[in-house]
VEXLOVEX-155436 format. One record per residue: residue in three letters; x, y, z of N, C-alpha, C, CB in turn; residue number from 1. Coordinates in Angstrom, 2 decimals. Glycine has a CB too. Layout:
BEGIN
+-----+---------+---------+---------+---------+---------+---------+---------+---------+---------+---------+---------+---------+-----+
: res :    n.c1 :    n.c2 :    n.c3 :   ca.c1 :   ca.c2 :   ca.c3 :    c.c1 :    c.c2 :    c.c3 :   cb.c1 :   cb.c2 :   cb.c3 :   n :
+-----+---------+---------+---------+---------+---------+---------+---------+---------+---------+---------+---------+---------+-----+
: ALA :       X :       Y :       Z :       X :       Y :       Z :       X :       Y :       Z :       X :       Y :       Z : NUM :
...
+-----+---------+---------+---------+---------+---------+---------+---------+---------+---------+---------+---------+---------+-----+
END
This chain:
BEGIN
+-----+---------+---------+---------+---------+---------+---------+---------+---------+---------+---------+---------+---------+-----+
: res :    n.c1 :    n.c2 :    n.c3 :   ca.c1 :   ca.c2 :   ca.c3 :    c.c1 :    c.c2 :    c.c3 :   cb.c1 :   cb.c2 :   cb.c3 :   n :
+-----+---------+---------+---------+---------+---------+---------+---------+---------+---------+---------+---------+---------+-----+
: MET :  112.97 :  116.95 :   85.03 :  112.20 :  117.18 :   86.21 :  111.90 :  115.87 :   86.47 :  110.99 :  118.11 :   86.12 :   1 :
: THR :  111.96 :  115.87 :   87.83 :  111.05 :  114.43 :   88.44 :  109.61 :  114.47 :   88.45 :  111.32 :  114.10 :   90.00 :   2 :
: ASN :  108.97 :  113.24 :   88.16 :  107.55 :  113.33 :   88.07 :  107.03 :  112.79 :   89.56 :  106.98 :  112.39 :   86.73 :   3 :
: TYR :  106.60 :  113.54 :   90.31 :  105.73 :  113.31 :   91.67 :  104.65 :  112.94 :   91.85 :  105.54 :  114.13 :   92.29 :   4 :
: LEU :  103.82 :  112.78 :   90.56 :  102.54 :  112.38 :   90.45 :  102.12 :  111.07 :   91.27 :  102.30 :  112.23 :   89.07 :   5 :
: PRO :  103.13 :  109.90 :   90.70 :  102.93 :  108.66 :   91.34 :  102.75 :  108.35 :   92.77 :  103.83 :  108.03 :   91.03 :   6 :
: LEU :  104.07 :  109.40 :   93.31 :  104.39 :  109.42 :   94.64 :  102.89 :  110.16 :   95.57 :  105.96 :  110.38 :   94.74 :   7 :
: ILE :  102.65 :  111.29 :   95.03 :  101.41 :  111.86 :   95.44 :  100.22 :  110.79 :   95.40 :  101.09 :  113.08 :   94.52 :   8 :
: ILE :   99.93 :  110.10 :   94.48 :   98.65 :  109.42 :   94.36 :   98.81 :  108.22 :   95.31 :   98.30 :  108.98 :   92.83 :   9 :
: ALA :   99.98 :  107.48 :   95.45 :  100.26 :  106.30 :   96.38 :  100.04 :  107.09 :   98.03 :  102.10 :  105.58 :   96.04 :  10 :
: MET :  100.50 :  108.04 :   98.28 :  100.28 :  108.75 :   99.44 :   99.01 :  108.99 :   99.94 :  100.80 :  109.81 :   99.34 :  11 :
: MET :   98.21 :  109.30 :   98.98 :   96.89 :  109.62 :   98.90 :   96.23 :  108.37 :   99.22 :   96.51 :  110.20 :   97.59 :  12 :
: LEU :   96.27 :  107.40 :   98.48 :   95.66 :  105.98 :   98.75 :   96.13 :  105.35 :  100.18 :   96.14 :  104.94 :   97.53 :  13 :
: VAL :   97.29 :  105.54 :  100.63 :   97.73 :  105.12 :  101.88 :   96.93 :  105.81 :  103.02 :   99.21 :  105.39 :  101.99 :  14 :
: THR :   96.72 :  107.15 :  102.80 :   96.19 :  107.85 :  103.69 :   94.78 :  107.68 :  103.73 :   96.54 :  109.06 :  103.54 :  15 :
: TYR :   94.24 :  107.68 :  102.50 :   92.43 :  107.56 :  102.66 :   92.11 :  106.23 :  102.82 :   91.45 :  108.07 :  101.29 :  16 :
: GLY :   92.67 :  105.16 :  102.43 :   92.55 :  103.90 :  102.75 :   92.08 :  103.51 :  104.23 :   93.74 :  103.38 :  102.46 :  17 :
: PRO :   92.84 :  103.79 :  105.27 :   92.43 :  103.44 :  106.55 :   91.07 :  104.28 :  107.07 :   93.67 :  103.66 :  107.47 :  18 :
: ARG :   90.84 :  105.35 :  106.32 :   89.53 :  105.98 :  106.42 :   88.38 :  105.43 :  105.65 :   89.66 :  107.28 :  106.05 :  19 :
: LEU :   88.47 :  105.05 :  104.72 :   87.46 :  104.27 :  103.75 :   87.10 :  103.02 :  104.15 :   87.97 :  104.07 :  102.41 :  20 :
: LEU :   87.98 :  102.33 :  104.62 :   87.62 :  100.79 :  105.18 :   86.75 :  100.66 :  106.46 :   88.98 :  100.01 :  105.55 :  21 :
: PRO :   86.93 :  101.40 :  107.34 :   85.85 :  101.18 :  108.56 :   84.25 :  101.96 :  107.95 :   86.57 :  102.17 :  110.29 :  22 :
: TRP :   84.34 :  102.77 :  106.99 :   83.11 :  103.32 :  106.54 :   82.58 :  101.96 :  105.78 :   83.31 :  104.76 :  105.55 :  23 :
: PHE :   83.16 :  101.08 :  104.81 :   82.44 :  100.03 :  103.99 :   82.13 :   99.22 :  105.37 :   83.43 :   99.14 :  102.64 :  24 :
: VAL :   82.85 :   98.95 :  106.27 :   82.93 :   97.73 :  107.05 :   81.56 :   98.04 :  108.08 :   84.59 :   97.54 :  107.88 :  25 :
: LEU :   81.51 :   99.32 :  108.56 :   80.60 :   99.61 :  109.64 :   79.13 :  100.15 :  108.91 :   81.33 :  100.79 :  110.70 :  26 :
: SER :   79.18 :  100.34 :  107.65 :   77.93 :  101.14 :  106.98 :   76.84 :  100.02 :  106.89 :   78.29 :  101.84 :  105.32 :  27 :
: LYS :   77.22 :   98.90 :  106.85 :   76.10 :   97.76 :  106.98 :   75.28 :   97.55 :  108.12 :   76.65 :   96.54 :  106.83 :  28 :
: ARG :   76.04 :   97.81 :  109.30 :   75.11 :   97.32 :  110.46 :   75.76 :   98.49 :  111.74 :   75.38 :   95.28 :  110.89 :  29 :
: PRO :   74.90 :   98.94 :  112.55 :   75.37 :   99.86 :  113.37 :   76.17 :   99.35 :  114.40 :   74.41 :  100.55 :  113.86 :  30 :
: PRO :   77.22 :  100.00 :  114.98 :   78.08 :   99.42 :  115.99 :   77.29 :   99.02 :  117.14 :   79.15 :  100.34 :  116.42 :  31 :
: HIS :   78.27 :   98.22 :  117.91 :   77.88 :   97.96 :  119.33 :   77.76 :   99.24 :  120.32 :   78.94 :   97.00 :  119.91 :  32 :
: PRO :   76.92 :   99.19 :  121.25 :   76.67 :  100.61 :  121.98 :   77.87 :  100.88 :  122.53 :   75.54 :  100.67 :  123.12 :  33 :
: LEU :   78.65 :   99.86 :  123.18 :   79.77 :   99.98 :  123.99 :   81.00 :  100.55 :  123.03 :   80.08 :   98.54 :  124.69 :  34 :
: LEU :   81.19 :  100.25 :  121.68 :   81.99 :  100.52 :  120.92 :   81.63 :  102.08 :  120.47 :   82.02 :   99.46 :  119.95 :  35 :
: ARG :   80.42 :  102.15 :  120.19 :   79.80 :  103.70 :  120.03 :   80.26 :  104.55 :  121.01 :   78.24 :  103.81 :  120.13 :  36 :
: ARG :   80.11 :  104.25 :  122.34 :   80.45 :  105.17 :  123.52 :   82.08 :  105.40 :  123.43 :   79.96 :  104.43 :  125.06 :  37 :
: PHE :   82.61 :  104.39 :  123.24 :   84.16 :  104.42 :  123.09 :   84.62 :  105.38 :  121.87 :   84.72 :  102.87 :  122.81 :  38 :
: LEU :   84.05 :  105.64 :  120.88 :   84.46 :  106.33 :  119.71 :   83.80 :  107.77 :  119.97 :   83.97 :  105.55 :  118.30 :  39 :
: LEU :   82.86 :  108.05 :  120.74 :   82.61 :  109.24 :  121.21 :   83.60 :  110.12 :  121.93 :   81.69 :  109.05 :  121.90 :  40 :
: TYR :   84.57 :  109.31 :  122.53 :   85.43 :  109.85 :  123.62 :   86.73 :  110.39 :  122.65 :   85.86 :  108.54 :  124.91 :  41 :
: ILE :   86.95 :  109.75 :  121.51 :   88.04 :  110.01 :  120.72 :   88.46 :  111.39 :  120.51 :   87.84 :  109.48 :  119.57 :  42 :
: PRO :   87.50 :  112.09 :  119.92 :   88.10 :  113.58 :  119.93 :   88.69 :  114.27 :  120.98 :   87.22 :  114.41 :  119.64 :  43 :
: TYR :   88.02 :  114.18 :  122.43 :   88.47 :  114.65 :  123.28 :   89.78 :  114.09 :  123.57 :   87.66 :  114.64 :  124.11 :  44 :
: THR :   90.02 :  113.06 :  123.71 :   91.45 :  112.49 :  124.01 :   92.63 :  113.00 :  123.07 :   91.40 :  110.90 :  123.88 :  45 :
: ALA :   92.00 :  112.86 :  121.60 :   92.95 :  113.53 :  120.84 :   93.42 :  114.78 :  120.86 :   92.68 :  113.46 :  119.89 :  46 :
: LEU :   92.53 :  115.74 :  121.30 :   92.51 :  117.08 :  121.82 :   93.57 :  117.23 :  122.82 :   91.20 :  117.43 :  122.39 :  47 :
: GLY :   93.11 :  116.50 :  124.07 :   94.15 :  116.23 :  125.18 :   95.56 :  116.04 :  124.72 :   93.79 :  114.99 :  125.96 :  48 :
: ALA :   95.72 :  114.97 :  124.17 :   96.90 :  114.45 :  123.65 :   97.78 :  115.65 :  122.76 :   96.45 :  113.16 :  122.74 :  49 :
: LEU :   96.94 :  116.64 :  122.08 :   97.62 :  117.40 :  121.26 :   98.18 :  118.50 :  122.03 :   96.83 :  117.82 :  120.20 :  50 :
: ILE :   97.17 :  119.08 :  122.94 :   97.54 :  120.16 :  123.63 :   98.23 :  119.84 :  125.07 :   96.35 :  120.98 :  123.75 :  51 :
: VAL :   98.45 :  118.87 :  125.63 :   99.16 :  118.68 :  126.83 :  100.70 :  119.06 :  126.94 :   99.01 :  117.32 :  127.13 :  52 :
: LYS :  101.24 :  118.92 :  125.80 :  102.99 :  119.18 :  125.62 :  102.62 :  121.04 :  125.49 :  104.01 :  118.15 :  123.63 :  53 :
: GLY :  101.98 :  121.34 :  124.73 :  102.10 :  122.95 :  124.81 :  101.60 :  123.69 :  125.91 :  101.45 :  123.56 :  123.74 :  54 :
: VAL :  100.53 :  123.01 :  126.86 :  100.33 :  123.53 :  128.13 :  101.40 :  123.35 :  129.01 :   99.24 :  123.03 :  128.67 :  55 :
: LEU :  102.06 :  122.14 :  129.07 :  103.07 :  122.00 :  130.06 :  104.43 :  122.58 :  129.91 :  103.24 :  120.73 :  130.25 :  56 :
: GLU :  104.71 :  123.14 :  128.49 :  105.72 :  123.82 :  128.27 :  105.39 :  125.34 :  127.89 :  106.43 :  123.11 :  127.34 :  57 :
: ALA :  104.35 :  125.99 :  128.40 :  104.13 :  127.42 :  128.34 :  105.21 :  128.02 :  128.81 :  102.99 :  127.89 :  129.02 :  58 :
: PRO :  105.43 :  129.25 :  128.30 :  106.40 :  130.21 :  129.04 :  105.85 :  130.73 :  130.45 :  106.68 :  131.50 :  128.10 :  59 :
: SER :  106.69 :  130.99 :  131.26 :  106.28 :  131.60 :  132.44 :  105.39 :  133.02 :  132.09 :  107.62 :  131.88 :  133.31 :  60 :
: ALA :  105.70 :  133.66 :  131.05 :  105.16 :  134.80 :  130.94 :  103.50 :  134.85 :  130.54 :  106.01 :  135.46 :  130.01 :  61 :
: MET :  103.34 :  133.66 :  130.04 :  101.87 :  133.25 :  129.38 :  101.38 :  132.23 :  130.61 :  101.97 :  132.33 :  127.59 :  62 :
: MET :  101.68 :  131.88 :  131.67 :  101.16 :  130.93 :  132.40 :   99.65 :  131.43 :  132.66 :  102.04 :  130.68 :  133.66 :  63 :
: LEU :   99.40 :  132.89 :  133.03 :   98.06 :  133.14 :  133.30 :   97.13 :  132.94 :  132.13 :   97.94 :  134.45 :  133.78 :  64 :
: ALA :   97.65 :  133.21 :  131.02 :   96.44 :  133.05 :  129.92 :   96.34 :  131.58 :  129.80 :   96.74 :  133.76 :  128.33 :  65 :
: THR :   97.72 :  130.56 :  129.92 :   97.48 :  129.22 :  129.76 :   96.39 :  128.73 :  130.60 :   98.64 :  128.49 :  130.00 :  66 :
: LEU :   96.47 :  129.08 :  131.98 :   95.21 :  128.63 :  132.97 :   94.03 :  129.18 :  132.60 :   95.35 :  129.04 :  134.45 :  67 :
: ALA :   94.02 :  130.22 :  132.03 :   92.58 :  130.95 :  131.68 :   92.00 :  130.01 :  130.39 :   92.81 :  132.84 :  131.16 :  68 :
: GLY :   92.95 :  129.77 :  129.65 :   92.18 :  128.96 :  128.64 :   91.83 :  127.49 :  128.85 :   92.90 :  128.99 :  127.45 :  69 :
: ILE :   92.79 :  126.92 :  129.80 :   92.41 :  125.62 :  130.16 :   90.97 :  125.71 :  131.11 :   93.70 :  124.92 :  130.96 :  70 :
: LEU :   90.90 :  126.75 :  131.99 :   89.54 :  126.83 :  132.68 :   88.59 :  127.11 :  131.70 :   89.44 :  127.89 :  133.77 :  71 :
: VAL :   88.34 :  127.94 :  130.78 :   87.56 :  128.23 :  129.87 :   87.11 :  126.92 :  129.31 :   88.16 :  129.12 :  128.98 :  72 :
: ALA :   88.09 :  126.42 :  128.54 :   87.57 :  125.24 :  127.76 :   86.98 :  124.16 :  128.55 :   88.65 :  124.64 :  126.97 :  73 :
: ALA :   87.49 :  123.96 :  129.77 :   86.97 :  122.83 :  130.95 :   85.40 :  123.37 :  131.15 :   88.02 :  122.91 :  132.71 :  74 :
: VAL :   85.19 :  124.51 :  131.39 :   83.91 :  124.79 :  132.04 :   82.92 :  124.89 :  130.66 :   83.98 :  126.30 :  133.07 :  75 :
: CYS :   83.38 :  125.25 :  129.43 :   82.65 :  125.12 :  128.37 :   82.18 :  123.82 :  127.96 :   83.26 :  125.64 :  127.47 :  76 :
: SER :   83.31 :  123.03 :  128.23 :   83.10 :  121.53 :  127.36 :   82.00 :  120.87 :  128.53 :   84.92 :  120.34 :  127.12 :  77 :
: TRP :   82.18 :  121.08 :  129.86 :   81.35 :  120.49 :  130.92 :   79.77 :  120.91 :  130.67 :   81.89 :  121.03 :  132.40 :  78 :
: TYR :   79.80 :  122.36 :  130.39 :   78.34 :  122.61 :  130.27 :   77.65 :  122.60 :  128.68 :   78.11 :  124.07 :  130.96 :  79 :
: LYS :   78.42 :  123.00 :  127.94 :   78.06 :  122.83 :  126.62 :   78.25 :  121.19 :  125.95 :   78.95 :  123.90 :  125.86 :  80 :
: GLY :   79.47 :  120.78 :  126.14 :   79.64 :  119.67 :  125.68 :   80.56 :  119.41 :  124.28 :   78.41 :  119.29 :  125.62 :  81 :
: GLY :   80.40 :  120.64 :  123.23 :   81.00 :  120.52 :  122.17 :   82.51 :  120.93 :  122.04 :   80.27 :  121.13 :  121.40 :  82 :
: LEU :   83.03 :  119.90 :  121.08 :   84.37 :  120.28 :  120.95 :   84.76 :  121.62 :  120.45 :   84.92 :  119.42 :  120.19 :  83 :
: VAL :   84.27 :  121.96 :  119.35 :   84.34 :  123.11 :  118.57 :   84.17 :  124.43 :  119.28 :   83.39 :  123.01 :  117.57 :  84 :
: SER :   83.10 :  124.32 :  120.16 :   82.77 :  125.61 :  120.94 :   83.61 :  125.62 :  122.20 :   81.18 :  125.71 :  121.33 :  85 :
: SER :   84.04 :  124.59 :  122.80 :   85.08 :  124.78 :  123.75 :   86.23 :  125.36 :  123.17 :   85.43 :  123.59 :  124.37 :  86 :
: VAL :   86.92 :  124.75 :  122.18 :   88.04 :  125.28 :  121.74 :   87.91 :  126.72 :  121.26 :   88.52 :  124.46 :  120.77 :  87 :
: SER :   86.96 :  127.00 :  120.66 :   86.80 :  128.49 :  120.25 :   86.77 :  129.39 :  121.27 :   85.62 :  128.75 :  119.51 :  88 :
: ALA :   85.71 :  129.05 :  122.38 :   85.59 :  129.90 :  123.63 :   87.09 :  130.00 :  124.41 :   84.40 :  129.19 :  124.66 :  89 :
: SER :   87.80 :  128.95 :  124.50 :   89.22 :  129.09 :  124.93 :   90.22 :  130.13 :  124.07 :   89.83 :  127.64 :  124.86 :  90 :
: ILE :   90.09 :  129.92 :  122.82 :   91.02 :  130.80 :  121.99 :   90.58 :  132.13 :  122.19 :   91.04 :  130.47 :  120.48 :  91 :
: ILE :   89.23 :  132.36 :  122.15 :   88.88 :  133.84 :  122.63 :   89.16 :  134.51 :  123.86 :   87.64 :  133.99 :  122.61 :  92 :
: ALA :   89.07 :  133.64 :  124.73 :   89.41 :  134.09 :  126.09 :   90.96 :  134.29 :  126.54 :   88.80 :  133.09 :  126.98 :  93 :
: VAL :   91.80 :  133.43 :  125.48 :   93.22 :  133.52 :  125.67 :   93.75 :  135.07 :  124.71 :   93.96 :  131.88 :  125.05 :  94 :
: PHE :   93.13 :  135.29 :  123.81 :   93.18 :  136.31 :  123.04 :   92.84 :  137.50 :  123.63 :   92.50 :  136.11 :  122.07 :  95 :
: LEU :   91.66 :  137.78 :  124.31 :   91.25 :  138.74 :  124.84 :   92.45 :  139.05 :  126.22 :   89.69 :  138.42 :  125.14 :  96 :
: LEU :   92.59 :  137.88 :  126.95 :   93.55 :  137.97 :  128.00 :   94.91 :  138.46 :  127.57 :   93.68 :  136.68 :  128.63 :  97 :
: LEU :   95.48 :  138.18 :  126.31 :   96.75 :  138.69 :  126.06 :   96.84 :  139.93 :  125.36 :   97.45 :  137.81 :  125.40 :  98 :
: THR :   95.54 :  140.23 :  124.78 :   95.32 :  141.65 :  124.34 :   95.19 :  142.87 :  125.25 :   94.21 :  141.65 :  123.64 :  99 :
: TYR :   94.44 :  142.57 :  126.26 :   93.99 :  143.59 :  127.17 :   94.87 :  143.21 :  128.53 :   92.25 :  143.56 :  127.38 : 100 :
: GLN :   96.11 :  142.62 :  128.67 :   96.92 :  142.38 :  129.64 :   97.74 :  143.41 :  129.91 :   97.56 :  141.34 :  129.44 : 101 :
+-----+---------+---------+---------+---------+---------+---------+---------+---------+---------+---------+---------+---------+-----+
END
């Protein structure tokens, strides 16, 4: 039987290293306001990059649900501003639309 423990530990270190290094570097002093503002946009751009392909390749039978999800997420993020609340509201809207359609 092959021992995978060293491989798992190495993958853990490689994955955790880039996350831990900025914490050590940036914990000593606060980041520049321009960098801080830039970093605040990363969750929204990551979410956009992850869902754009799914939205563009949605089946034609789900086009109404797709558009409703996008609209609800856009309105919720515009007024509320939270990433979790926008995604949650969008999921609930699509679920309700697909369930009662």
